[in-house]
C-alpha positions as CSV (number, residue, x, y, z in Angstrom):
1,X,74.2,71.2,103.3
2,X,77.5,69.2,103.6
3,X,75.5,66.0,103.7
4,X,73.4,66.9,100.7
5,X,76.4,66.4,98.2
6,X,75.8,62.6,98.2
7,X,72.1,62.9,97.1
8,X,71.1,62.2,93.5
9,X,69.2,65.5,93.3
10,X,72.6,67.5,94.1
11,X,74.4,65.4,91.6
12,X,71.8,66.0,88.9
13,X,72.2,69.8,89.7
14,X,75.9,69.6,89.3
15,X,75.6,67.6,86.0
16,X,73.3,70.4,84.7
17,X,75.6,73.2,85.8
18,X,78.5,71.4,84.2
19,X,76.7,71.3,80.9
20,X,75.9,75.1,81.1
21,X,79.2,76.1,82.7
22,X,80.6,77.6,79.5
23,X,78.3,80.7,79.9
24,X,79.4,81.3,83.4
25,X,83.1,80.8,82.2
26,X,82.8,83.3,79.6
27,X,81.1,85.8,81.8
28,X,83.7,85.4,84.6
29,X,86.5,85.7,82.1
30,X,85.2,88.9,80.5
31,X,84.8,90.7,83.8
32,X,88.0,89.3,85.2
33,X,90.1,90.3,82.2
34,X,88.5,93.9,82.2
35,X,89.1,94.2,85.9
36,X,92.6,92.9,85.8
37,X,93.6,95.3,82.9
38,X,92.2,98.1,84.9
39,X,94.2,97.4,88.0
40,X,97.6,96.4,86.4
41,X,98.8,100.0,85.9
42,X,98.3,100.9,89.7
43,X,100.0,97.5,90.6
44,X,102.9,98.2,88.4
45,X,103.3,101.7,89.7
46,X,103.0,100.6,93.2
47,X,105.6,97.7,92.8
48,X,108.1,100.2,91.0
49,X,107.7,102.6,93.9
50,X,108.4,99.8,96.6
51,X,111.4,98.5,94.6
52,X,112.8,102.1,94.2
53,X,112.4,102.7,97.9
54,X,113.7,99.2,98.8
55,X,110.6,98.3,100.9
56,X,111.0,94.4,101.1
57,X,107.6,93.7,102.5
58,X,105.7,95.8,99.9
59,X,107.9,94.5,97.1
60,X,106.7,91.0,97.9
61,X,103.0,92.2,98.2
62,X,102.9,94.1,94.8
63,X,105.3,91.4,92.9
64,X,102.7,88.7,94.0
65,X,99.8,90.9,92.8
66,X,101.6,91.8,89.6
67,X,102.5,88.3,88.4
68,X,99.2,86.8,89.6
69,X,97.4,89.5,87.5
70,X,99.4,88.6,84.3
71,X,99.1,84.8,84.8
72,X,95.2,85.4,85.0
73,X,95.2,87.7,82.1
74,X,97.3,85.3,79.7
75,X,95.2,82.3,80.8
76,X,91.9,83.9,80.6
77,X,92.6,85.5,77.1
78,X,93.6,82.0,75.8
79,X,90.4,80.6,77.4
80,X,88.2,83.2,75.8
81,X,89.8,82.8,72.3
82,X,89.4,78.9,72.5
83,X,85.9,79.3,73.8
84,X,85.0,81.5,70.9
85,X,86.4,78.9,68.6
86,X,84.4,76.3,70.3
87,X,81.2,78.3,69.8
88,X,82.1,78.9,66.2
89,X,82.9,75.1,65.8
90,X,79.3,74.5,67.2
91,X,77.7,76.9,64.8
92,X,79.4,75.3,61.7
93,X,78.4,71.9,62.9
94,X,74.8,73.1,62.8
95,X,75.1,74.2,59.3
96,X,77.2,71.4,57.8
97,X,77.2,68.6,60.2
98,X,80.3,66.4,60.3
99,X,83.2,66.2,58.0
100,X,82.3,64.4,54.8
101,X,85.7,63.1,53.6
102,X,84.1,61.5,50.4
103,X,82.8,64.9,49.5
104,X,86.3,66.2,49.5
105,X,87.4,63.6,46.8
106,X,91.0,63.3,48.0
107,X,93.2,60.4,47.1
108,X,93.1,57.3,49.4
109,X,96.4,58.2,51.0
110,X,95.4,61.7,52.2
111,X,91.8,60.6,53.0
112,X,93.2,57.9,55.4
113,X,95.8,60.3,56.9
114,X,93.1,63.0,57.6
115,X,90.6,60.4,59.1
116,X,93.3,59.3,61.4
117,X,94.6,62.6,62.5
118,X,91.4,64.7,62.5
119,X,88.6,62.1,63.0
120,X,85.2,63.3,63.2
121,X,84.3,67.1,63.8
122,X,82.5,66.2,67.1
123,X,85.7,64.8,68.4
124,X,87.5,68.2,67.5
125,X,84.5,69.9,69.4
126,X,85.0,67.6,72.4
127,X,88.7,68.3,72.5
128,X,88.1,72.1,72.5
129,X,85.6,71.7,75.3
130,X,88.1,69.9,77.4
131,X,90.8,72.4,76.9
132,X,88.5,75.4,77.7
133,X,87.1,73.7,80.7
134,X,90.5,72.7,82.0
135,X,92.2,76.0,81.2
136,X,89.7,78.1,83.2
137,X,90.6,75.9,86.2
138,X,94.4,76.1,85.5
139,X,94.2,79.9,85.3
140,X,93.5,80.1,89.1
141,X,95.6,77.0,90.0
142,X,98.8,78.4,88.6
143,X,98.1,81.6,90.6
144,X,98.0,79.4,93.7
145,X,101.3,77.6,92.7
146,X,103.0,80.8,92.2
147,X,101.7,82.3,95.6
148,X,102.8,79.0,97.3
149,X,106.4,79.8,96.0
150,X,106.3,83.4,97.1
151,X,105.0,82.4,100.5
152,X,107.8,80.0,101.0
153,X,110.4,82.4,100.1
154,X,108.6,84.9,102.3
155,X,108.8,82.4,105.2
156,X,112.5,82.1,104.5
157,X,113.2,85.8,104.7
158,X,111.1,86.2,107.9
159,X,113.1,83.6,109.6
160,X,116.2,85.4,108.6
161,X,114.9,88.7,110.0
162,X,113.7,87.4,113.2
163,X,116.4,84.9,114.3
164,X,119.6,86.0,112.5
165,X,119.2,89.7,111.8
166,X,118.5,90.9,115.4
167,X,120.4,92.9,118.0
168,X,120.3,90.3,120.9
169,X,123.5,89.9,123.0
170,X,125.3,86.9,124.7
171,X,123.6,83.6,125.0
172,X,120.3,84.7,123.6
173,X,122.0,85.7,120.4
174,X,123.6,82.2,120.0
175,X,120.3,80.5,120.7
176,X,118.5,82.6,118.2
177,X,121.1,81.9,115.6
178,X,121.0,78.2,116.3
179,X,117.0,78.1,116.0
180,X,117.3,80.3,112.8
181,X,119.8,78.0,111.1
182,X,117.8,74.9,111.8
183,X,114.6,76.5,110.5
184,X,116.4,77.5,107.3
185,X,117.7,74.1,106.8
186,X,114.4,72.6,107.3
187,X,112.5,75.1,105.1
188,X,115.3,74.6,102.4
189,X,115.2,70.8,102.4
190,X,111.4,70.9,102.7
191,X,111.1,73.3,99.8
192,X,113.3,71.1,97.6
193,X,111.3,67.9,98.4
194,X,107.9,69.7,97.8
195,X,109.2,71.0,94.4
196,X,110.5,67.5,93.4
197,X,107.1,66.0,94.4
198,X,105.3,68.7,92.5
199,X,107.4,68.2,89.3
200,X,107.2,64.4,89.5
201,X,103.4,64.6,90.1
202,X,103.5,62.9,93.5
203,X,106.5,60.5,93.2
204,X,107.4,60.9,97.0
205,X,103.8,59.8,98.0
206,X,104.0,56.6,96.1
207,X,107.2,55.1,97.8
208,X,106.6,53.8,101.3
209,X,109.9,54.8,103.0
210,X,109.9,58.1,101.1
211,X,106.3,58.8,102.0
212,X,107.0,58.2,105.7
213,X,109.8,60.7,105.7
214,X,108.0,63.2,103.4
215,X,104.6,63.2,105.3
216,X,105.3,65.6,108.3
217,X,107.0,67.9,105.8
218,X,104.0,67.7,103.5
219,X,101.7,68.7,106.3
220,X,103.8,71.6,107.4
221,X,104.2,72.9,104.0
222,X,100.5,72.3,103.3
223,X,100.1,75.1,105.8
224,X,102.8,77.3,104.9
225,X,101.9,77.3,101.2
226,X,98.0,77.4,101.8
227,X,97.6,74.3,99.6
228,X,94.9,73.0,101.7
229,X,92.7,75.7,100.0
230,X,93.2,74.4,96.5
231,X,94.4,70.8,97.1
232,X,91.1,69.2,95.7
233,X,91.6,71.1,92.5
234,X,95.2,69.7,92.2
235,X,94.3,66.0,92.8
236,X,91.2,66.2,90.6
237,X,93.3,67.7,87.9
238,X,96.1,65.0,88.1
239,X,93.9,62.0,88.4
240,X,93.4,61.7,84.6
241,X,95.8,61.6,81.7
242,X,94.5,64.7,80.0
243,X,95.2,66.6,83.2
244,X,98.7,65.3,83.5
245,X,99.6,65.8,79.9
246,X,98.3,69.5,80.1
247,X,100.4,70.2,83.2
248,X,103.5,68.7,81.5
249,X,102.8,71.1,78.5
250,X,102.0,74.3,80.5
251,X,105.0,74.4,82.8
252,X,107.7,74.5,79.9
253,X,105.4,77.1,78.2
254,X,105.4,79.4,81.3
255,X,109.2,78.7,81.6
256,X,109.8,79.7,77.9
257,X,107.6,82.8,78.2
258,X,109.6,83.9,81.3
259,X,112.8,83.3,79.4
260,X,111.8,85.2,76.3
261,X,110.6,88.2,78.4
262,X,114.2,88.8,79.4
263,X,115.1,89.8,75.9
264,X,115.4,93.4,74.9
265,X,116.5,95.2,71.6
266,X,119.4,97.6,71.5
267,X,119.5,99.9,68.5
268,X,123.1,101.3,69.1
269,X,126.5,100.3,70.5
270,X,127.0,103.5,72.0
271,X,123.8,105.3,72.5
272,X,121.5,103.7,75.1
273,X,119.5,105.2,77.9
274,X,121.7,105.2,81.2
275,X,120.5,105.2,84.6
276,X,122.3,108.2,85.8
277,X,123.2,111.5,84.1
278,X,126.7,112.4,83.1
279,X,128.6,114.8,80.7
280,X,127.2,113.2,77.6
281,X,123.8,112.0,78.8
282,X,120.8,113.6,80.5
283,X,118.4,111.5,82.3
284,X,114.9,112.9,82.4
285,X,114.5,111.8,86.1
286,X,117.1,114.4,87.1
287,X,114.8,117.3,85.9
288,X,111.8,118.2,87.9
289,X,109.7,119.4,85.1
290,X,110.1,116.1,83.3
291,X,109.0,113.9,86.2
292,X,105.3,113.4,85.3
293,X,104.3,110.2,86.8
294,X,104.6,108.6,90.4
295,X,107.0,105.9,89.1
296,X,109.3,108.5,87.4
297,X,111.9,108.0,90.0
298,X,114.4,110.6,91.0
299,X,118.0,109.5,90.5
300,X,119.7,110.9,93.6
301,X,118.7,114.5,93.0
302,X,116.8,116.9,90.6
303,X,117.1,120.6,89.3
304,X,114.0,122.4,88.1
305,X,114.7,122.1,84.4
306,X,117.2,121.1,81.6
307,X,117.2,124.8,80.5
308,X,117.6,127.3,83.3
309,X,116.4,131.0,82.6
310,X,116.2,131.9,86.4
311,X,118.9,133.5,88.2
312,X,119.0,130.4,90.6
313,X,119.0,126.6,90.6
314,X,116.7,124.6,92.9
315,X,118.4,121.5,93.9
316,X,116.3,118.6,95.4
317,X,118.2,115.7,97.0
318,X,115.9,112.7,97.5
319,X,115.8,110.9,101.0
320,X,116.0,107.2,101.4
321,X,117.1,104.8,104.1
322,X,120.5,104.4,102.6
323,X,121.2,108.0,102.8
324,X,120.3,108.1,106.5
325,X,122.7,105.0,106.8
326,X,125.4,107.1,105.3
327,X,124.7,110.0,107.7
328,X,125.1,107.7,110.5
329,X,128.3,106.4,109.2
330,X,129.7,109.9,108.8
331,X,128.5,110.9,112.3
332,X,128.1,107.9,114.6
333,X,126.7,110.0,117.5
334,X,123.5,110.4,115.6
335,X,122.9,106.6,115.3
336,X,120.1,105.6,117.9
337,X,120.4,102.6,120.2
338,X,117.2,101.2,118.7
339,X,116.6,101.6,115.0
340,X,112.8,102.1,114.7
341,X,112.6,102.6,111.0
342,X,110.1,100.4,109.1
343,X,106.7,99.0,110.0
344,X,105.1,100.2,113.3
345,X,101.7,100.2,114.8
346,X,99.7,103.4,115.7
347,X,98.7,101.7,118.8
348,X,102.3,101.1,120.0
349,X,104.8,103.9,120.0
350,X,108.3,102.3,119.6
351,X,109.8,105.7,118.8
352,X,113.2,106.2,120.7
353,X,112.2,109.9,121.0
354,X,109.5,109.1,123.6
355,X,112.2,109.0,126.2
356,X,114.2,111.9,124.8
357,X,113.3,115.5,126.1
358,X,112.1,118.1,123.4
359,X,115.3,120.1,123.9
360,X,117.6,117.2,123.1
361,X,115.3,115.9,120.3
362,X,115.6,119.6,118.7
363,X,119.4,119.5,119.1
364,X,119.7,116.1,117.4
365,X,117.6,117.4,114.4
366,X,119.8,120.2,114.1
367,X,123.0,118.0,114.3
368,X,121.3,115.7,111.7
369,X,120.9,118.6,109.2
370,X,124.4,120.1,110.1
371,X,126.0,116.7,109.3
372,X,124.0,116.4,106.0
373,X,125.2,120.0,104.8
374,X,128.8,119.0,106.0
375,X,128.6,115.8,103.9
376,X,127.2,117.3,100.7
377,X,128.5,120.1,98.6
378,X,127.7,121.5,95.2
379,X,130.0,122.5,92.3
380,X,129.2,123.8,88.8
381,X,132.0,123.3,86.3
382,X,134.4,122.6,89.3
383,X,133.5,125.9,90.9
384,X,132.0,125.5,94.4
385,X,128.8,127.2,95.3
386,X,127.2,127.8,98.7
387,X,124.3,125.6,99.6
388,X,122.2,124.8,102.7
389,X,119.9,121.9,102.5
390,X,116.7,121.8,104.4
391,X,114.1,119.0,104.6
392,X,110.9,119.2,102.5
393,X,108.8,117.4,100.1
394,X,108.4,117.6,96.2
395,X,105.2,117.7,94.3
396,X,104.8,113.8,94.6
397,X,105.0,114.2,98.4
398,X,108.4,112.5,98.4
399,X,110.6,113.5,101.3
400,X,114.1,114.9,100.7
401,X,116.3,118.1,101.1
402,X,116.2,121.1,99.1
403,X,118.6,124.1,98.5
404,X,118.9,127.1,96.0
405,X,122.0,128.1,94.3
406,X,122.6,131.7,93.0
407,X,124.0,131.3,89.4
408,X,123.9,134.9,88.3
409,X,127.7,134.9,87.8
410,X,127.4,131.9,85.3
411,X,128.1,132.4,81.5
412,X,125.4,131.4,79.2
413,X,125.6,128.0,77.7
414,X,126.0,124.4,78.8
415,X,127.2,123.7,82.4
416,X,127.7,120.5,84.6
417,X,126.3,120.5,88.1
418,X,128.0,117.9,90.6
419,X,126.7,117.0,93.9
420,X,129.7,115.8,96.1
421,X,129.5,113.7,99.2
422,X,132.2,113.2,101.9
423,X,132.8,109.6,103.2
424,X,134.9,108.5,106.0
425,X,137.1,105.5,105.2
426,X,139.7,104.2,107.6
427,X,139.7,107.7,109.4
428,X,140.4,109.4,106.1
429,X,137.8,111.8,104.7
430,X,137.3,111.3,101.0
431,X,134.9,113.0,98.5
432,X,132.8,111.3,95.9
433,X,130.5,112.4,93.2
434,X,126.9,111.4,94.0
435,X,125.4,112.6,90.7
436,X,126.2,114.7,87.7
437,X,123.3,116.9,86.1
438,X,124.1,118.8,82.8
439,X,122.0,121.9,82.1
440,X,121.8,125.0,79.9
441,X,121.8,128.5,81.3
442,X,120.3,131.4,79.3
443,X,119.6,134.8,81.1
444,X,116.0,136.0,81.0
């Protein structure tokens, strides 16, 4: 089959498919738009969850999927609109033929101007056809461009994690740092040169002495950015004036869209949604009954509702890696020699506890919870209340710590619950406020 592409029969087939490709374009665009809109909500939620939990690998994955989806949706929607306009223009041509400037009976000045600027109706249809065909290809090409940038940044971060952020000691640590720094410099310079070559549409490939220097970098980044998969599309797109002109137009358009998407509207100088609750603002994410979706993230802690009619308050403290780091900082004896948090394989058990007896493991868990309860305390209107957190999960299966506070002695009305955390700084124990949650208490 690879040899058949040179035959006249295969070329005739391609010419025929080329003429009828608009039907396939509309079919694929319609299915793609429907499928992309169906998946964007799931991708958005997954991205928000990864961002909230600070999972770098998942953030990269879902961010890449999110931006790729919106690039395709935007381009394919424009393509469908232009293709619809093209079909409409064909229908109009069937009814009225070409533009008859004499029939319009305009003055000579306007007639000459319109003939120069518009020309024949067939030219207009041909231009629409060119834009529709190219835009369909550009939709996928820009996704590849974006993923290439993301892969390059991911390679840089992986290099930092492997060579610079490790626990090696002595000579091996120095060798690892030297290798890491050299790789980062190479990736940095290579990224800049590749970007310059992309923006200039191949300037570095045109000069002999620059091409000689750039060629090995080009080969490496061709693999790192997976450009070998879409390179034929790029060069076929750039080998004509129309493709070059369109690429110069589209890049500023995307930059402008990105810039304008950063704007937001503020309706008040004083009343704006805040990230955390306070004496004068109640964030819905601090109340369990108002958390309805998976991406309604808990801000430090929750209580059951804004209005309490029970004789107790259920306090749920969300768990994350930063909380565990604070526990290690408060009680350094709990910090393991090898931190096994993060990705792990079911086939390889890297857990430190595999070499620890069940008795010692149980004592470490008790010490962990003792330290947590020593660090955190609860006050309501500056009055201390007894609390004892235990590990559990909430209705969205999020891991955290839960305790119940007896509030029978409270007066009815508005109150402010504070969760305080002890920190050790320069051997001094200080107390900071982790979260404030306002609520109203009315006896049943």
